[in-house]
N, C-alpha and C positions, 0 to 999 in steps of 0.2 A: 896711190897715195895722193897724188895731186888732186884728182877728183874729189877724193874724201875732203879735202881741205875746202874745195869750193862750195860743198854742201854743208859742211860743218859750220861755218860762218853764218849763213843765213838761218840755219836752225837754231843756233844759240841766240842770235838776234830776235827770231820769232818767239822763242820761249821766253826771252827776257821781256818781250812786250806783251805777252799774251795777258798777263794781269789787267793790264789797262784796256787790251782790246776787250776782254770779257766784260769789264765794268761799263764800257762805252756801249755794249750791246745788251745790258740788263734792263729789264723792264719790271716796274713795280705796279702792282694792281693793289688797290685799296678796298676793303669792305667793312662794314660795321656790325655790331650787334647791340641790342638794349640790355640793360640791367634794370630790374624792377623788384619791388617789395610791395606786393599790395597788402594793405592793411585793413582787416574787417573791424568793425565795431566789436567790442567784447568787454565782458566784465570777469573779475575773479574774487573770490573772498581772500582777505588777507593783503599782504604787500607784493608777495612774489607768487608765481605759479606753483611753486612748492609749498605754499602755506596751507595749513589745514582748513577744511571747511568746518571744523568744530569751534564754535566760539566761545566754548567754556560753559559754565553753569552759573545762572542768575540765582543767587540764594537769597531767601528771606532770613536767613541766620536761624540759629537754633532758638526755638520757641518753647516757652511753657504753653500748655493748652490756652490758645489765644481767641477770645471771642471778639477782639476788636480788630480793626485795620492795622495792617504792618506794611510800610512801605519799603520798597528796596530799588536801588539804582544799579544799572549794569557797570561794568569796567572793562578796561582791555582785559581779554582772557576770561572774563566773568559775564559773558552775556552781551557785550556791546558787539555790534555788527561792523566789521571791518571790510570795506570794499574798495576795489580799484577798478576803474573802468576807462574806456578810451575817452579822452577829454571831449567835451562838447555832445556826447550822445545822451539821449533822453532815456532815464532808467526809473523803474518802479521797483521798490522793495516791499514785499507782502510778507506776512507772517501768518502761517496757518493757525488753526485754533487747537492744535495739541492732539495728543493721542487719547484724551479721556473725554471725548464728546462736548468739547467747548464749542462756543459760539461768539458771535460778535458781542453778545450780552456778558458773558463772562467764560472763561477757562476753568479747568479743573485740575488741582493735584490730585493724585490718587495713591492710596497705600499699595504696598506691594501685592496684596490680595485682591486689589481693586474693589473692596467691599465699601470703602470710605472715601468720598471725595470732598476736597476743600476748595472753595471759590477763589479765583484770582483774576486779576486782568494785566494785560500789557499795554503801554502807553508810549506815544511819540512826545509827550510834552511833560515837563516837570510838575505842572498843575494837575496832572493825570486827568484831562478832560478830553484828550484825542485818542481814542482806541486805535492801537496799531494792528491791523487785520489784513484782508485781502479785498479786492475791488475797490471801493469807494474809501476804504480804510487804509489802503497801502500809503506808503510815502513816494511821492512822485519828485523826481530832480529833473527839471526840465533841460539842463545842461550841465553835465557832471564835470567837475572841476579837474585840473591837470594833476591833482595830488590824491592820495589815497585818504578815503574819509573813514572816521569811525562815528557811528550812530549809537548814541545812548538809548537803552531801553530801559523806561521807568514802570516798575511793577508795583501792584498793590494785592496783598492778600486781605480777603474781605472779611475775616473772621468766621467762625462757623459755631452754630449752637445745634445740638447739643455739643459740648466740647469734645474734640476727637480724641481717640485713642493716641497714646504715644507710638512713634513709628516714623518711618521714612516716608514722606510723600512727593512724588515726582510727576513731571509731565516732559514731553520732549516737544519743542517748537521747530518746525521747519521753515526756513527762510528762502524765499523765492525772488531772484533778482532778474527781472525782465527788461531787456534793452533792445 
């Protein structure tokens, strides 16, 4: 029993000091890692990535058989081009010539049977002097701003003779944004 007391005292003392003994012997090693988020230049139609790429319909309105020019202007959701791009990126916004055999000289609205074409054109300016097309006729933005941009499209129906038959005349324009 006496021997037990001899060994019991130092054992209790050692166990009481062991937290200090372990921390005095602890070693800390340090390492690092990087965190990154590479951002590529990019553009999207609309304000958010969930926005539709359908810019709506640019309409000349309901017309009686018109042989004279009729002007129209796009608006948000009715033909205006809404684009968001990485700030500072160079951007080209081009419009094709439609589905009905249009050219840089004129585009065409076609009736549903595609038997009658009505001439029209799209422009970048309100004076309707700068045709909006592709190549040299595209809109160039040398440094895209930091906010979403809305680009107005100006249109002119050029009248038709002989007067067209009543009906729905349409075309579809594809917008190409290159950055």
